[in-house]
Backbone as JSON, one array per atom type, in Angstrom:
{
  "sequence": "MHSLSFGPAGIPQRAAGKGIVRGVEAVKELGLGCMELEFVQSVYLKEEKAKEVDEARKKAGIRLSVHAPYFINLNARAPETMRASIERLYLACKMGGIAGAESVAVHAAFRHENDSKTIQKKILEACDEIYERLDKDGIKNIQIAPEYAGKKSQWGTLEEVMEIASIDKRLRWCMDFGHAHACTNGSMTSKKAFDGLLEQIEKYDKNYLKDLHIQACGITYTEKGERYHTPFESDESTLNWKGMIESLKEFKVGGMFIAETPNQEHDALLCKQYYEEL",
  "N": [[0.84, -1.21, 0.0], [0.53, 2.2, -0.85], [1.7, 5.19, 0.72], [0.13, 8.41, 1.35], [0.93, 10.87, -0.86], [1.65, 14.32, -1.3], [1.32, 17.04, -3.6], [1.97, 19.57, -6.18], [-0.06, 20.74, -8.97], [1.64, 20.99, -11.68], [4.7, 22.91, -12.2], [6.4, 24.03, -9.31], [6.18, 27.37, -7.87], [8.66, 28.43, -7.12], [10.34, 27.42, -8.99], [9.47, 28.38, -11.36], [9.39, 28.84, -14.85], [11.77, 27.54, -15.24], [11.78, 24.98, -16.14], [10.85, 21.42, -16.24], [12.55, 19.55, -15.0], [13.92, 21.07, -13.07], [11.65, 21.76, -11.69], [10.86, 19.29, -10.57], [12.98, 18.9, -8.79], [12.49, 21.07, -7.11], [10.06, 20.33, -5.94], [10.91, 18.24, -4.3], [12.63, 19.72, -2.59], [10.76, 21.24, -1.24], [9.64, 19.41, 0.39], [7.57, 17.91, -0.52], [5.77, 15.2, -2.19], [4.94, 14.45, -4.76], [4.08, 15.33, -8.19], [2.18, 16.88, -10.76], [2.37, 16.63, -14.23], [1.66, 19.11, -16.46], [-0.06, 18.86, -19.21], [-2.12, 20.22, -20.34], [-2.74, 22.11, -22.32], [-1.09, 21.38, -24.44], [1.02, 18.61, -25.41], [3.96, 19.2, -24.57], [6.41, 18.17, -23.97], [9.41, 16.67, -25.02], [11.05, 13.64, -26.2], [13.79, 13.23, -25.33], [14.07, 15.12, -23.28], [12.08, 14.16, -21.62], [13.24, 11.8, -20.71], [15.24, 12.87, -19.12], [13.67, 14.02, -17.15], [12.65, 11.72, -15.97], [14.98, 10.66, -14.81], [15.54, 12.69, -12.97], [13.27, 12.48, -11.39], [13.58, 9.93, -10.26], [15.92, 10.35, -8.76], [15.03, 12.3, -6.96], [13.05, 10.93, -5.68], [10.26, 11.14, -5.98], [6.77, 10.91, -6.97], [5.1, 10.97, -10.14], [2.37, 12.3, -11.98], [0.15, 12.85, -14.78], [-1.68, 15.39, -16.47], [-3.83, 15.12, -19.05], [-4.31, 16.7, -22.34], [-6.9, 19.19, -22.55], [-8.38, 19.17, -24.84], [-9.76, 16.77, -25.69], [-12.0, 14.31, -26.69], [-13.44, 11.43, -26.47], [-15.81, 10.56, -27.35], [-16.46, 11.78, -29.65], [-18.34, 13.24, -32.31], [-17.47, 13.75, -34.93], [-15.28, 12.05, -37.12], [-12.64, 12.98, -37.54], [-12.19, 14.52, -35.28], [-12.33, 12.62, -33.3], [-10.11, 11.05, -34.0], [-8.02, 12.89, -33.62], [-8.29, 13.29, -30.89], [-7.61, 10.78, -29.82], [-4.94, 10.7, -30.64], [-3.82, 12.81, -29.16], [-4.17, 11.91, -26.53], [-2.71, 9.54, -26.61], [-0.1, 10.58, -27.08], [0.28, 12.07, -24.73], [0.32, 9.97, -22.89], [2.54, 8.53, -23.83], [4.77, 10.34, -23.59], [4.51, 10.96, -20.9], [4.88, 8.41, -19.81], [7.57, 7.85, -20.54], [8.76, 9.79, -19.01], [8.4, 8.75, -16.53], [6.0, 8.97, -15.23], [2.99, 7.79, -13.66], [0.27, 7.8, -14.06], [-2.39, 9.07, -16.05], [-4.49, 11.59, -15.96], [-7.62, 12.25, -17.43], [-10.12, 14.14, -19.06], [-12.5, 12.43, -20.3], [-14.7, 12.34, -22.17], [-17.47, 13.98, -23.81], [-21.01, 13.89, -23.35], [-23.0, 14.21, -25.38], [-25.54, 12.9, -27.41], [-25.47, 10.31, -26.64], [-25.83, 7.24, -24.71], [-24.62, 6.12, -21.46], [-23.32, 3.57, -21.55], [-22.73, 3.24, -24.25], [-20.88, 5.29, -24.62], [-18.92, 4.45, -22.83], [-18.03, 2.11, -24.13], [-16.85, 3.2, -26.43], [-14.77, 4.68, -25.3], [-13.26, 2.63, -24.11], [-12.48, 1.2, -26.41], [-10.89, 3.12, -27.68], [-8.87, 3.44, -25.77], [-7.8, 0.88, -25.81], [-6.62, 0.8, -28.33], [-4.66, 2.78, -27.92], [-3.1, 1.59, -25.89], [-2.1, -0.63, -27.28], [-0.37, 0.64, -29.05], [1.38, 1.86, -27.24], [2.51, -0.41, -26.11], [4.03, -1.33, -28.28], [5.84, 0.7, -28.31], [7.28, 0.07, -26.11], [6.45, 0.94, -23.65], [5.24, 0.46, -20.54], [4.38, 1.31, -18.1], [2.35, 3.11, -17.56], [-0.87, 4.38, -16.71], [-4.04, 5.06, -18.0], [-6.32, 7.39, -16.75], [-9.47, 7.98, -16.44], [-11.35, 10.78, -15.44], [-13.27, 11.92, -12.64], [-15.84, 13.83, -13.62], [-16.18, 17.41, -14.15], [-18.24, 18.85, -15.24], [-21.69, 18.66, -16.0], [-22.35, 17.98, -18.54], [-20.39, 16.32, -19.34], [-19.13, 12.98, -19.69], [-18.51, 10.87, -16.9], [-19.26, 10.28, -14.14], [-18.9, 9.31, -10.65], [-19.56, 6.58, -10.44], [-19.36, 5.81, -13.12], [-16.6, 6.18, -13.76], [-15.34, 4.51, -11.91], [-16.37, 2.04, -12.69], [-15.42, 1.69, -15.33], [-12.7, 1.4, -14.92], [-12.69, -0.99, -13.62], [-13.32, -2.76, -15.57], [-11.3, -2.77, -17.56], [-8.23, -3.55, -16.6], [-5.91, -2.24, -17.11], [-6.44, 0.36, -16.91], [-6.89, 3.11, -14.6], [-8.54, 5.32, -12.32], [-9.45, 8.76, -11.75], [-9.99, 10.62, -8.88], [-11.59, 13.53, -8.46], [-12.04, 15.89, -6.18], [-12.91, 18.54, -6.16], [-14.47, 18.64, -8.47], [-16.42, 16.8, -7.71], [-17.7, 18.26, -5.74], [-18.68, 20.43, -7.25], [-20.43, 19.17, -9.06], [-22.39, 18.11, -7.52], [-23.97, 20.06, -6.61], [-22.61, 21.56, -4.65], [-22.16, 19.91, -2.35], [-20.09, 19.01, -0.76], [-19.37, 19.83, 1.99], [-18.7, 19.06, 4.5], [-16.96, 16.83, 6.77], [-18.39, 14.49, 6.98], [-19.63, 14.3, 4.49], [-17.46, 13.75, 2.8], [-16.64, 11.36, 3.97], [-18.81, 9.76, 3.25], [-18.47, 9.62, 0.48], [-15.98, 8.31, 0.26], [-16.66, 5.93, 1.52], [-18.42, 4.92, -0.35], [-16.66, 4.42, -2.48], [-14.98, 2.54, -1.24], [-16.77, 0.46, -0.8], [-17.32, -0.29, -3.41], [-14.81, -1.11, -4.44], [-12.38, -1.86, -2.36], [-9.68, -1.82, -2.8], [-9.19, 0.34, -4.43], [-8.78, 2.52, -2.76], [-6.26, 2.2, -1.81], [-4.32, 3.19, -3.49], [-4.91, 5.86, -4.71], [-5.53, 8.15, -7.3], [-5.69, 11.46, -6.86], [-7.23, 14.6, -7.35], [-7.67, 17.96, -6.31], [-9.31, 20.99, -5.3], [-10.29, 24.3, -4.24], [-13.47, 25.54, -5.31], [-15.76, 27.13, -7.58], [-19.14, 27.09, -8.8], [-21.87, 26.4, -11.09], [-25.28, 25.61, -12.02], [-24.63, 23.93, -14.06], [-22.26, 22.77, -13.44], [-18.72, 22.84, -12.74], [-17.17, 26.07, -12.39], [-14.86, 27.86, -11.86], [-11.54, 27.32, -10.48], [-10.43, 27.79, -7.1], [-8.3, 28.95, -4.36], [-7.92, 26.74, -1.5], [-8.59, 27.99, 0.92], [-10.18, 30.08, 0.18], [-12.84, 32.47, 0.34], [-14.72, 32.2, -1.58], [-15.17, 29.55, -2.1], [-16.97, 26.71, -0.98], [-16.19, 24.17, -0.43], [-15.16, 21.85, 1.95], [-12.14, 21.75, 2.93], [-10.59, 20.89, 5.08], [-12.18, 18.89, 6.22], [-12.07, 17.11, 4.11], [-9.34, 16.31, 4.13], [-9.2, 15.2, 6.71], [-10.92, 13.02, 6.39], [-9.58, 11.53, 4.4], [-7.33, 10.79, 5.86], [-8.48, 9.29, 7.96], [-9.59, 7.13, 6.57], [-7.32, 5.97, 5.7], [-6.24, 6.42, 3.14], [-4.18, 5.89, 0.35], [-1.8, 7.05, -2.15], [-1.62, 9.61, -4.7], [-1.99, 13.01, -4.07], [-3.03, 15.73, -5.67], [-2.8, 19.14, -5.69], [-4.83, 21.36, -7.23], [-5.27, 24.07, -7.21], [-5.26, 27.71, -7.75], [-3.11, 28.48, -6.29], [-1.21, 26.39, -6.04], [1.19, 25.26, -5.0], [1.43, 26.34, -2.38], [-1.01, 25.39, -1.35], [-0.77, 22.62, -1.56], [1.21, 22.18, 0.36], [-0.16, 23.18, 2.57], [-2.24, 21.3, 2.89], [-0.74, 18.97, 3.3], [0.6, 19.59, 5.68], [-1.56, 19.86, 7.46], [-2.61, 17.28, 7.33], [-0.52, 15.82, 8.48], [-0.6, 16.77, 11.05], [-2.81, 15.64, 12.16]],
  "CA": [[0.0, 0.0, 0.0], [1.24, 3.47, -0.91], [1.29, 6.28, 1.6], [-0.46, 9.51, 0.58], [1.89, 11.92, -1.21], [1.04, 15.59, -1.67], [2.13, 17.8, -4.54], [1.29, 20.58, -6.99], [-0.36, 20.57, -10.38], [2.59, 21.83, -12.4], [5.98, 23.28, -11.61], [6.27, 24.97, -8.19], [6.5, 28.77, -8.16], [10.09, 28.7, -6.93], [11.04, 26.94, -10.17], [8.72, 28.86, -12.53], [10.19, 29.22, -16.01], [13.07, 26.85, -15.24], [11.64, 23.65, -16.7], [10.29, 20.36, -15.41], [13.59, 18.93, -14.16], [14.07, 21.94, -11.9], [10.39, 21.63, -10.95], [10.94, 18.05, -9.78], [13.91, 19.18, -7.69], [11.82, 21.99, -6.19], [9.08, 19.54, -5.18], [11.69, 17.56, -3.26], [13.1, 20.73, -1.64], [9.61, 21.68, -0.45], [9.19, 18.32, 1.25], [6.39, 17.29, -1.12], [6.08, 13.86, -2.68], [4.47, 14.16, -6.1], [3.82, 16.48, -9.04], [1.43, 16.59, -11.98], [2.84, 17.26, -15.45], [0.5, 19.77, -17.03], [-0.14, 18.83, -20.67], [-3.52, 20.58, -20.57], [-2.85, 22.81, -23.6], [-0.4, 20.55, -25.44], [2.07, 17.74, -24.89], [5.13, 19.97, -24.98], [7.63, 17.46, -23.57], [10.01, 15.82, -26.05], [11.52, 12.37, -25.65], [15.06, 13.36, -24.6], [13.8, 15.84, -22.03], [11.29, 13.26, -20.77], [14.19, 10.89, -20.07], [15.89, 13.65, -18.06], [12.68, 14.15, -16.08], [12.61, 10.43, -15.28], [16.18, 10.57, -13.97], [15.35, 13.63, -11.85], [12.23, 11.9, -10.53], [14.19, 8.83, -9.5], [16.86, 10.94, -7.81], [14.27, 13.02, -5.94], [12.17, 10.0, -4.99], [8.87, 11.59, -6.0], [5.87, 10.3, -7.94], [4.58, 11.89, -11.15], [1.16, 12.03, -12.75], [-0.02, 13.71, -15.95], [-3.02, 15.81, -16.88], [-3.89, 15.11, -20.51], [-4.91, 17.9, -22.92], [-8.34, 19.41, -22.42], [-9.04, 19.01, -26.14], [-9.97, 15.34, -25.93], [-13.39, 13.85, -26.58], [-13.46, 10.08, -27.01], [-17.17, 10.32, -27.86], [-16.64, 12.82, -30.66], [-19.2, 12.9, -33.45], [-16.69, 13.83, -36.16], [-14.15, 11.11, -37.11], [-11.35, 13.66, -37.41], [-12.05, 14.94, -33.88], [-12.04, 11.39, -32.56], [-8.73, 10.67, -34.28], [-7.15, 13.87, -32.96], [-8.38, 13.04, -29.44], [-6.8, 9.59, -29.54], [-3.53, 11.06, -30.81], [-3.41, 13.65, -28.02], [-4.08, 11.07, -25.33], [-1.56, 8.65, -26.83], [1.15, 11.33, -26.9], [0.38, 12.37, -23.29], [0.73, 8.72, -22.23], [3.89, 8.17, -24.25], [5.75, 11.23, -22.97], [4.39, 10.76, -19.46], [5.49, 7.13, -19.49], [9.02, 8.0, -20.64], [9.15, 10.64, -17.88], [8.24, 8.02, -15.27], [4.68, 9.19, -14.64], [2.25, 6.55, -13.44], [-1.17, 7.93, -14.26], [-2.75, 10.19, -16.91], [-5.87, 12.03, -15.76], [-8.18, 12.75, -18.68], [-11.55, 14.39, -19.22], [-12.54, 11.46, -21.38], [-15.72, 12.46, -23.21], [-18.75, 14.67, -23.62], [-22.09, 12.92, -23.51], [-23.81, 14.41, -26.59], [-26.84, 12.22, -27.32], [-25.23, 8.89, -26.38], [-26.0, 6.76, -23.33], [-23.36, 5.88, -20.74], [-22.67, 2.34, -22.0], [-22.19, 3.5, -25.58], [-19.68, 6.11, -24.43], [-17.93, 3.57, -22.2], [-17.49, 1.23, -25.17], [-15.98, 4.0, -27.3], [-13.56, 5.01, -24.53], [-12.47, 1.39, -23.98], [-11.88, 0.9, -27.71], [-9.82, 4.09, -27.9], [-7.77, 3.11, -24.85], [-7.19, -0.36, -26.28], [-5.71, 1.19, -29.42], [-3.53, 3.51, -27.33], [-2.23, 0.64, -25.2], [-1.39, -1.41, -28.3], [0.72, 1.48, -29.55], [2.35, 2.02, -26.15], [3.23, -1.69, -26.01], [5.02, -1.34, -29.36], [6.87, 1.67, -27.91], [7.97, -0.44, -24.94], [6.01, 1.7, -22.47], [4.36, -0.44, -19.8], [4.21, 1.77, -16.71], [1.42, 4.24, -17.49], [-2.29, 4.03, -16.68], [-5.0, 6.11, -18.34], [-7.2, 7.56, -15.59], [-10.64, 8.83, -16.63], [-11.51, 11.64, -14.27], [-14.59, 12.35, -12.16], [-16.01, 15.03, -14.45], [-16.58, 18.65, -13.48], [-19.42, 19.43, -15.87], [-22.74, 17.65, -16.15], [-22.38, 17.6, -19.95], [-19.3, 15.38, -19.56], [-19.16, 11.63, -19.13], [-17.54, 10.71, -15.82], [-19.72, 10.24, -12.75], [-18.08, 8.41, -9.84], [-19.88, 5.21, -10.82], [-18.85, 5.54, -14.47], [-15.14, 6.04, -13.81], [-14.96, 3.29, -11.17], [-16.74, 0.86, -13.47], [-14.56, 1.49, -16.51], [-11.41, 0.92, -14.43], [-12.86, -2.39, -13.21], [-13.46, -3.56, -16.79], [-9.97, -2.88, -18.15], [-7.31, -3.37, -15.47], [-4.82, -1.34, -17.49], [-6.9, 1.69, -16.55], [-7.27, 3.45, -13.24], [-9.44, 6.46, -12.46], [-9.0, 9.92, -10.98], [-10.99, 11.23, -8.0], [-11.45, 14.99, -8.37], [-12.98, 16.32, -5.14], [-13.52, 19.8, -6.59], [-15.53, 18.28, -9.41], [-17.5, 16.18, -6.94], [-18.41, 19.37, -5.08], [-19.38, 21.22, -8.26], [-21.47, 18.41, -9.75], [-23.43, 17.71, -6.56], [-24.53, 21.32, -6.11], [-21.91, 22.04, -3.47], [-22.5, 19.05, -1.2], [-18.91, 18.56, 0.0], [-19.16, 20.9, 2.97], [-18.44, 18.48, 5.82], [-16.23, 15.57, 6.78], [-19.37, 13.43, 6.75], [-19.84, 14.18, 3.04], [-16.29, 13.05, 2.26], [-16.74, 9.98, 4.47], [-19.79, 9.06, 2.42], [-17.86, 9.39, -0.83], [-14.96, 7.27, 0.41], [-17.38, 4.68, 1.81], [-18.95, 4.44, -1.63], [-15.52, 3.86, -3.2], [-14.55, 1.35, -0.5], [-17.77, -0.58, -1.03], [-17.19, -0.75, -4.8], [-13.55, -1.86, -4.48], [-11.54, -1.28, -1.31], [-8.32, -1.65, -3.31], [-9.05, 1.67, -5.03], [-8.31, 3.49, -1.76], [-4.85, 1.94, -1.48], [-3.45, 3.99, -4.36], [-5.89, 6.68, -5.42], [-5.08, 9.38, -7.97], [-6.61, 12.49, -6.36], [-7.08, 16.02, -7.64], [-8.57, 18.71, -5.43], [-9.19, 22.45, -5.33], [-11.49, 25.06, -3.96], [-14.14, 25.64, -6.61], [-17.07, 27.75, -7.71], [-19.92, 26.26, -9.71], [-23.23, 26.78, -11.48], [-26.11, 24.41, -12.16], [-24.02, 23.08, -15.1], [-21.03, 22.17, -12.92], [-17.64, 23.72, -12.29], [-16.96, 27.38, -13.01], [-13.41, 28.04, -11.82], [-10.84, 26.85, -9.29], [-10.0, 28.8, -6.13], [-7.53, 28.37, -3.26], [-8.73, 26.02, -0.51], [-9.04, 28.88, 1.98], [-10.93, 31.19, -0.41], [-14.23, 32.67, 0.76], [-15.59, 31.86, -2.72], [-15.4, 28.11, -2.16], [-17.59, 26.09, 0.2], [-15.63, 22.84, -0.21], [-14.54, 21.76, 3.27], [-10.86, 21.09, 2.67], [-10.13, 20.2, 6.29], [-12.96, 17.66, 6.3], [-11.52, 16.23, 3.08], [-8.07, 15.76, 4.62], [-9.52, 14.34, 7.86], [-11.51, 11.79, 5.88], [-8.51, 10.78, 3.75], [-6.5, 10.22, 6.92], [-9.24, 8.27, 8.69], [-9.76, 5.96, 5.71], [-5.98, 5.48, 5.35], [-6.13, 6.46, 1.69], [-2.85, 6.07, -0.21], [-1.78, 7.53, -3.52], [-1.14, 10.96, -5.01], [-2.95, 14.11, -3.86], [-2.57, 16.86, -6.47], [-3.5, 20.4, -5.44], [-5.07, 22.04, -8.5], [-5.74, 25.43, -6.94], [-4.38, 28.72, -8.34], [-1.96, 28.6, -5.39], [-1.07, 24.95, -5.83], [2.34, 24.94, -4.14], [1.03, 26.67, -1.0], [-2.12, 24.56, -0.9], [-0.25, 21.26, -1.36], [1.87, 22.21, 1.66], [-1.21, 23.38, 3.57], [-2.92, 20.02, 3.11], [0.24, 18.03, 3.87], [0.84, 19.95, 7.08], [-2.76, 19.53, 8.24], [-2.67, 15.81, 7.37], [0.49, 15.33, 9.42], [-0.97, 17.21, 12.4], [-3.96, 14.87, 12.64]],
  "C": [[0.87, 1.25, 0.0], [0.78, 4.38, 0.22], [0.69, 7.38, 0.73], [0.59, 10.6, 0.4], [1.13, 13.16, -1.65], [1.94, 16.33, -2.65], [1.3, 18.74, -5.39], [0.94, 20.1, -8.39], [0.55, 21.52, -11.15], [3.81, 22.17, -11.58], [5.77, 24.26, -10.47], [6.74, 26.38, -8.55], [8.0, 29.05, -8.05], [10.93, 28.25, -8.12], [10.37, 27.41, -11.46], [9.67, 29.31, -13.64], [11.51, 28.48, -16.14], [12.97, 25.4, -15.71], [11.24, 22.58, -15.7], [11.34, 19.73, -14.5], [13.81, 19.76, -12.9], [12.8, 21.89, -11.05], [10.37, 20.41, -10.05], [11.85, 18.26, -8.57], [13.26, 20.08, -6.64], [10.77, 21.28, -5.34], [9.77, 18.83, -4.02], [12.14, 18.55, -2.18], [11.98, 21.19, -0.7], [9.12, 20.61, 0.52], [7.91, 17.67, 0.76], [6.78, 15.99, -1.81], [5.63, 13.53, -4.08], [4.25, 15.45, -6.88], [3.06, 16.02, -10.28], [2.07, 17.34, -13.15], [1.64, 17.81, -16.2], [0.59, 19.81, -18.56], [-1.51, 19.35, -21.13], [-3.73, 21.34, -21.88], [-2.2, 22.03, -24.74], [0.62, 19.67, -24.74], [3.4, 18.32, -25.37], [6.45, 19.26, -24.7], [8.11, 16.57, -24.71], [10.73, 14.65, -25.39], [12.81, 12.51, -24.84], [14.87, 14.07, -23.27], [13.0, 14.96, -21.07], [12.2, 12.28, -20.04], [14.93, 11.59, -18.93], [14.95, 13.82, -16.86], [12.62, 12.85, -15.27], [13.81, 10.27, -14.35], [16.05, 11.48, -12.75], [14.33, 13.1, -10.86], [12.79, 10.8, -9.65], [15.11, 9.37, -8.41], [16.13, 11.61, -6.65], [13.37, 12.1, -5.12], [10.73, 10.46, -4.91], [8.08, 10.86, -7.08], [5.35, 11.37, -8.9], [3.26, 11.37, -11.72], [1.12, 13.02, -13.91], [-1.47, 14.16, -16.01], [-3.01, 15.93, -18.39], [-4.5, 16.4, -21.04], [-6.42, 17.97, -22.72], [-9.07, 19.05, -23.71], [-9.11, 17.55, -26.53], [-11.44, 15.03, -25.74], [-13.48, 12.49, -27.26], [-14.87, 9.62, -27.36], [-17.48, 11.36, -28.93], [-17.53, 12.33, -31.8], [-18.38, 12.81, -34.74], [-15.49, 12.88, -36.1], [-12.8, 11.8, -36.92], [-11.1, 14.15, -35.98], [-11.71, 13.74, -33.0], [-10.57, 10.99, -32.75], [-7.75, 11.6, -33.57], [-7.14, 13.66, -31.44], [-7.53, 11.85, -29.04], [-5.32, 9.92, -29.63], [-3.02, 11.88, -29.63], [-3.23, 12.81, -26.76], [-2.9, 10.1, -25.44], [-0.24, 9.38, -26.55], [1.37, 11.7, -25.43], [0.85, 11.14, -22.52], [2.17, 8.36, -22.57], [4.93, 9.03, -23.54], [5.71, 11.12, -21.44], [5.07, 9.47, -19.03], [7.01, 7.2, -19.53], [9.55, 8.81, -19.46], [9.0, 9.95, -16.52], [6.93, 8.29, -14.56], [3.91, 7.88, -14.6], [0.82, 6.6, -13.96], [-1.47, 9.19, -15.08], [-4.22, 10.52, -16.7], [-6.39, 12.62, -17.06], [-9.68, 13.0, -18.53], [-11.94, 13.62, -20.47], [-13.52, 11.79, -22.5], [-16.84, 13.41, -22.79], [-19.87, 13.68, -23.96], [-22.77, 13.0, -24.88], [-25.14, 13.66, -26.41], [-26.68, 10.75, -26.91], [-25.45, 8.51, -24.92], [-24.64, 6.35, -22.76], [-22.62, 4.66, -21.28], [-22.06, 2.49, -23.39], [-20.89, 4.29, -25.49], [-18.57, 5.25, -23.82], [-17.25, 2.69, -23.23], [-16.51, 1.97, -26.07], [-14.67, 4.36, -26.58], [-12.67, 3.78, -24.41], [-11.79, 1.03, -25.29], [-10.71, 1.83, -28.0], [-8.62, 3.77, -27.03], [-7.05, 1.84, -25.28], [-6.21, -0.07, -27.41], [-4.46, 1.88, -28.88], [-2.57, 2.55, -26.64], [-1.49, -0.27, -26.17], [-0.18, -0.65, -28.82], [1.79, 1.68, -28.48], [3.17, 0.74, -25.96], [4.34, -1.76, -27.06], [6.16, -0.37, -29.06], [7.69, 1.2, -26.71], [7.6, 0.27, -23.66], [4.93, 0.89, -21.75], [3.86, 0.15, -18.48], [3.13, 2.82, -16.53], [-0.03, 3.75, -17.52], [-3.13, 5.25, -17.07], [-6.03, 6.17, -17.22], [-8.36, 8.5, -15.91], [-11.03, 9.51, -15.33], [-12.99, 11.87, -13.92], [-14.83, 13.73, -12.78], [-16.54, 16.22, -13.67], [-17.81, 19.31, -14.06], [-20.44, 18.33, -16.14], [-22.9, 17.2, -17.6], [-21.29, 16.58, -20.29], [-19.62, 14.0, -18.99], [-18.16, 11.57, -17.98], [-18.12, 10.91, -14.43], [-18.79, 9.3, -11.98], [-18.31, 6.97, -10.26], [-19.29, 4.86, -12.18], [-17.34, 5.34, -14.48], [-14.67, 4.82, -13.01], [-15.24, 2.05, -12.01], [-15.78, 0.63, -14.63], [-13.19, 0.96, -16.09], [-11.49, -0.53, -13.96], [-12.95, -3.31, -14.42], [-12.11, -3.81, -17.44], [-8.95, -2.54, -17.07], [-6.08, -2.55, -15.83], [-5.16, 0.11, -17.15], [-6.91, 1.86, -15.03], [-8.26, 4.61, -13.38], [-8.98, 7.55, -11.5], [-10.17, 10.52, -10.2], [-10.71, 12.72, -7.9], [-12.5, 15.51, -7.38], [-13.62, 17.67, -5.47], [-14.67, 19.55, -7.53], [-16.71, 17.64, -8.7], [-18.35, 17.24, -6.26], [-19.28, 20.12, -6.09], [-20.57, 20.48, -8.87], [-22.53, 17.84, -8.82], [-23.99, 18.95, -5.87], [-23.93, 21.76, -4.77], [-22.14, 21.23, -2.21], [-21.31, 18.73, -0.3], [-18.49, 19.61, 1.02], [-18.84, 20.38, 4.37], [-17.6, 17.23, 5.69], [-17.18, 14.41, 6.47], [-19.61, 13.21, 5.26], [-18.68, 13.43, 2.39], [-16.25, 11.6, 2.73], [-17.68, 9.16, 3.59], [-19.24, 8.7, 1.05], [-16.83, 8.26, -0.75], [-15.57, 5.92, 0.77], [-17.93, 4.07, 0.53], [-17.83, 3.79, -2.46], [-15.07, 2.55, -2.56], [-15.49, 0.18, -0.75], [-17.64, -1.16, -2.44], [-15.93, -1.61, -4.95], [-12.58, -1.22, -3.5], [-10.1, -1.07, -1.77], [-8.11, -0.28, -3.95], [-8.46, 2.67, -4.04], [-6.84, 3.3, -1.39], [-3.9, 2.8, -2.29], [-4.32, 4.83, -5.28], [-5.21, 7.9, -6.05], [-6.11, 10.46, -7.66], [-6.22, 13.85, -6.91], [-8.06, 16.77, -6.75], [-8.28, 20.19, -5.53], [-10.41, 23.05, -4.65], [-12.17, 25.33, -5.3], [-15.43, 26.44, -6.5], [-17.82, 26.97, -8.79], [-21.26, 26.91, -10.04], [-24.06, 25.5, -11.56], [-25.55, 23.45, -13.21], [-22.75, 22.38, -14.62], [-19.99, 23.22, -12.6], [-17.59, 25.02, -13.08], [-15.47, 27.7, -13.04], [-12.85, 27.6, -10.48], [-10.46, 28.03, -8.4], [-9.03, 28.15, -5.14], [-8.46, 27.67, -2.26], [-9.34, 26.96, 0.53], [-9.84, 30.08, 1.46], [-12.36, 31.26, 0.13], [-15.21, 32.3, -0.35], [-15.98, 30.39, -2.73], [-15.99, 27.59, -0.86], [-17.11, 24.66, 0.42], [-14.86, 22.83, 1.1], [-13.22, 21.01, 3.16], [-10.33, 20.37, 3.91], [-10.88, 18.89, 6.48], [-12.47, 16.63, 5.3], [-10.25, 15.54, 3.58], [-8.31, 14.82, 5.81], [-10.07, 12.99, 7.4], [-10.46, 10.92, 5.2], [-7.62, 10.09, 4.78], [-7.22, 9.07, 7.63], [-9.39, 6.99, 7.88], [-8.43, 5.35, 5.25], [-5.78, 5.39, 3.84], [-4.66, 6.68, 1.3], [-2.94, 6.63, -1.61], [-1.16, 8.89, -3.68], [-2.26, 11.96, -4.83], [-2.38, 15.33, -4.57], [-3.43, 18.08, -6.19], [-3.6, 21.18, -6.74], [-5.62, 23.45, -8.3], [-4.85, 26.43, -7.67], [-3.1, 28.93, -7.53], [-1.49, 27.21, -5.0], [0.08, 24.56, -4.92], [2.0, 25.17, -2.67], [-0.03, 25.69, -0.5], [-1.73, 23.09, -0.75], [0.43, 21.15, 0.0], [0.87, 22.37, 2.8], [-1.88, 22.06, 3.92], [-1.98, 18.99, 3.74], [0.46, 18.32, 5.35], [-0.36, 19.57, 7.95], [-2.89, 18.01, 8.4], [-1.72, 15.27, 8.43], [0.2, 15.73, 10.87], [-2.08, 16.35, 13.01], [-3.52, 13.63, 13.43]]
}
């Protein structure tokens, strides 16, 4: 079982503009244990640099995850959009895998007019193609992680992402607590609410809690879902971040906790410190 590591989404501020290798070193200096590679606009990492990142990761003893590009829809209507989506996710997995990342969080699909099972089938087929290509590349260490979605128009309820990871064991899934708050009309305001969520996960498969890929942030929302991310301590957000950390500790959740707030370095440290005080 993994312990719970805390880290930022992206390069820490102290290493801003100095590249991912320096970012990995900064994570270690801060006493944090993981970092998310932000490929949200594009997969900017090239193969040689990715190898350097892997060496830096090993030396620092930290874990890496990836956030795939936003411009992915594995339920796209247009064939060219579907093909481009698969290519983007494949490249995120390839470069992430070379860099030593373990997990690629992805907003997998929009619903459009399709039902959940139809979308699930399309995602599984796309992932199967990607894994075939990764196998040929010699990349075995990366898991695609469909994310608990932040908008109601997106595929990715808790049940949907847990189920898809149970069907194809090469997949895992990503628990986004900010998205859970936004898509349940702001329900994550107490430790009890987080306990209920973790109990639901534990009941489905207790092994999921041993090594969970977690993203979290303060968040604002509308009836359609997430609006924008905020710091955990922001007056704009009603997500109970202390209750979240208390629940993670009580349930002995392991894995990676990625702070996706606008102040991600500070908030990763804030959560780690509170966790260790409990």
